C-alpha positions as CSV (number, residue, x, y, z in Angstrom):
1,M,-1.7,-21.5,-25.3
2,G,0.9,-18.9,-26.2
3,R,3.6,-17.4,-23.6
4,V,2.5,-14.9,-21.4
5,S,4.7,-11.3,-21.9
6,Q,7.1,-10.7,-19.0
7,A,5.0,-8.1,-17.8
8,Q,1.9,-10.4,-17.5
9,A,4.1,-13.1,-15.7
10,E,5.4,-10.3,-13.3
11,E,1.4,-8.9,-12.6
12,N,0.8,-12.9,-12.2
13,R,3.8,-13.3,-9.7
14,R,2.4,-10.0,-8.0
15,R,-1.5,-11.0,-7.8
16,V,0.0,-15.0,-6.6
17,V,2.1,-13.5,-3.6
18,D,-0.6,-10.6,-2.7
19,T,-3.5,-13.8,-2.6
20,A,-1.2,-15.8,-1.0
21,S,-0.4,-13.2,1.5
22,R,-4.3,-13.2,2.4
23,L,-4.8,-16.6,2.5
24,F,-2.2,-17.5,4.8
25,R,-3.3,-14.6,7.3
26,E,-6.8,-15.9,6.3
27,Q,-6.3,-19.8,6.8
28,G,-2.6,-20.5,7.5
29,T,-0.1,-21.9,5.4
30,Q,-1.5,-25.1,5.0
31,V,-3.4,-23.6,1.9
32,S,-3.0,-26.1,-1.0
33,V,-1.0,-24.6,-4.2
34,A,-4.5,-26.0,-6.2
35,D,-6.6,-23.5,-3.9
36,L,-4.1,-20.5,-3.8
37,M,-4.2,-20.5,-7.7
38,E,-7.8,-21.2,-8.1
39,A,-8.2,-18.2,-5.8
40,A,-5.6,-16.0,-8.0
41,G,-7.6,-16.6,-11.1
42,L,-4.8,-18.8,-12.3
43,T,-4.0,-22.5,-13.5
44,H,-2.1,-24.8,-10.9
45,G,0.9,-25.3,-13.4
46,A,1.4,-21.6,-13.5
47,F,2.9,-21.8,-10.1
48,Y,6.0,-23.6,-11.0
49,K,6.6,-21.1,-13.6
50,Q,6.9,-18.4,-10.8
51,F,7.9,-20.3,-7.8
52,A,10.6,-23.0,-7.1
53,S,8.4,-24.1,-4.3
54,K,5.8,-23.5,-1.4
55,E,8.2,-22.5,0.7
56,A,9.4,-20.1,-1.0
57,L,5.8,-18.6,-1.8
58,V,5.7,-18.6,1.9
59,D,9.0,-16.9,2.4
60,E,7.6,-14.0,-0.2
61,A,4.1,-14.3,1.0
62,T,5.8,-13.6,4.3
63,A,7.7,-10.7,3.3
64,H,4.6,-9.1,1.5
65,A,2.1,-9.4,4.5
66,F,5.2,-7.5,6.6
67,A,5.8,-4.9,4.2
68,E,2.0,-4.0,4.4
69,L,2.4,-3.7,8.0
70,A,5.5,-1.1,7.8
71,Q,3.6,0.7,5.6
72,R,0.6,0.8,7.3
73,H,2.5,2.3,10.6
74,S,4.6,4.8,8.0
75,A,1.1,5.9,6.6
76,G,-0.3,6.0,10.5
77,L,2.8,8.9,11.3
78,E,2.0,10.6,8.3
79,R,-1.5,10.9,9.1
80,Y,-1.0,11.9,12.9
81,D,1.8,14.5,11.3
82,G,4.8,12.3,13.0
83,Q,2.7,12.7,16.5
84,R,4.2,9.1,17.7
85,A,1.5,9.1,20.6
86,A,-1.6,9.4,18.3
87,A,-0.5,7.3,15.5
88,Q,0.1,4.5,18.0
89,Q,-3.3,5.3,20.2
90,A,-5.0,4.8,16.6
91,L,-3.3,1.9,15.9
92,I,-4.3,0.2,19.4
93,D,-8.1,1.4,18.3
94,T,-7.9,-0.3,15.1
95,Y,-6.0,-3.4,16.4
96,L,-8.5,-3.9,19.0
97,S,-11.7,-3.6,17.0
98,V,-14.2,-6.0,16.0
99,E,-13.5,-5.2,12.2
100,H,-9.6,-6.2,12.8
101,R,-10.4,-9.6,14.7
102,D,-13.3,-10.2,11.8
103,A,-11.1,-9.8,8.9
104,P,-7.6,-11.8,9.5
105,A,-6.9,-11.8,5.9
106,D,-6.1,-8.0,5.6
107,G,-4.8,-8.3,9.1
108,C,-1.7,-8.3,11.1
109,P,0.8,-10.9,10.2
110,V,2.3,-11.3,13.7
111,A,-1.0,-12.3,14.5
112,A,-2.2,-14.4,11.8
113,L,1.1,-16.1,11.0
114,V,2.3,-17.1,14.5
115,T,1.2,-20.2,14.4
116,D,2.6,-21.6,11.3
117,I,5.8,-19.9,11.9
118,A,6.8,-21.7,14.8
119,R,5.6,-24.9,13.4
120,G,8.0,-24.0,10.6
121,G,5.3,-23.4,8.2
122,G,7.9,-21.6,6.0
123,G,11.3,-21.1,5.4
124,R,14.2,-20.2,7.1
125,E,13.6,-16.7,5.4
126,A,9.9,-16.5,6.5
127,A,11.0,-17.2,10.2
128,R,13.7,-14.4,9.4
129,V,11.5,-12.1,7.9
130,Y,8.7,-12.7,11.2
131,T,10.9,-12.0,13.5
132,E,12.3,-8.9,12.2
133,G,8.5,-8.1,11.6
134,V,7.8,-8.7,15.0
135,A,10.8,-6.3,16.4
136,D,10.1,-3.8,13.9
137,F,6.2,-3.6,15.6
138,A,7.8,-3.4,18.8
139,D,9.9,-0.6,18.2
140,F,7.0,1.4,16.6
141,L,4.7,0.6,20.2
142,A,7.5,1.7,22.5
143,T,7.4,4.8,24.5
144,D,9.5,6.5,26.9
145,E,8.0,5.2,29.6
146,Q,6.5,1.6,27.9
147,D,8.1,-1.3,26.7
148,G,7.1,-1.8,22.9
149,I,7.3,-5.7,23.5
150,A,5.3,-5.9,26.1
151,R,2.5,-3.2,24.4
152,L,2.7,-5.9,21.3
153,C,2.2,-8.7,23.9
154,T,-0.6,-7.2,25.2
155,L,-2.0,-6.3,21.5
156,F,-1.1,-9.5,19.7
157,G,-2.4,-11.8,22.9
158,A,-5.9,-10.1,23.0
159,L,-6.4,-10.5,19.2
160,V,-6.0,-14.1,19.2
161,L,-7.9,-14.9,22.4
162,S,-10.9,-12.4,21.0
163,R,-10.6,-14.9,17.6
164,A,-10.4,-17.7,19.3
165,T,-13.7,-16.9,21.7
166,K,-15.5,-14.8,18.5
167,G,-19.7,-15.3,19.2
168,S,-19.3,-15.2,22.9
169,P,-19.5,-12.1,24.9
170,L,-15.7,-12.6,26.0
171,S,-14.6,-11.7,22.5
172,G,-15.5,-8.3,22.5
173,E,-14.6,-7.8,26.6
174,I,-11.1,-8.9,25.7
175,L,-10.7,-6.4,23.2
176,D,-12.3,-3.7,25.3
177,A,-9.9,-4.7,28.3
178,A,-6.7,-4.5,26.4
179,R,-7.7,-1.1,24.8
180,A,-8.5,-0.1,28.1
181,A,-5.5,-1.2,29.9
182,L,-3.2,-0.1,26.8
183,T,-5.0,3.6,27.1
184,A,-4.6,3.8,30.6
185,Q,-0.4,2.8,30.5
186,A,-0.5,6.0,27.6
187,D,-2.1,8.3,29.4
188,Q,0.0,7.7,32.5
189,G,3.2,7.9,30.9
190,Q,1.7,11.3,29.2
C-alpha cells in the first residue's frame, strides 16, 4: 500500500479529530484507539502516523469541540442580528431540549466531557481548553443583571441530571424547570 498524499493525510487527521470529538462527548475518553479509528474508517496503525499519543488526540478533540461551541454562539448572535438576549434565549431553549439531551455526540462539550476532564482524562492542554471554554460560555450567558456562571451551572446541571434520569418523567421535568427558571430570570432582568 502506497503512501498517502499530504492532502489526504490532513483530511484523515481532520476526520479522526472530528470522530474523536463526537465519540468522546458520547462515550467518554475511554473509547479505545481501535474503536475510534474504526469509526473514522481508518486503520489502527494510521493513528500513530497522526498523533503522538491518545492524550494528544484528547487535547485536540477537546479544542475541536469547544471551537464548534464558540462557532454556534457566534452563529446565534448573527441569526438574531447581534441581539444578545434573543440569542441567549434561543440557546437556552435548544440546550434544555430533549433533542440535546438525547444527542451528546453533537452536544455541549461542557456537559459531555466534565467527568473525563475532572478525572484527568486528557492532558493539561485539554484541561486548559475546557476551563477557557467554560469561561467563554459563561461570558456568553452573562447579562447586566445575571451572572453567566450561575446561568451556565443551571443549564449544565439540568442537562446532566436530565441525561442521568432519561426514561423517567423526572428527566423532562428537570429540563422544563430549568428552562422556566432561566426564562423567568431573563424576563425579570428586562
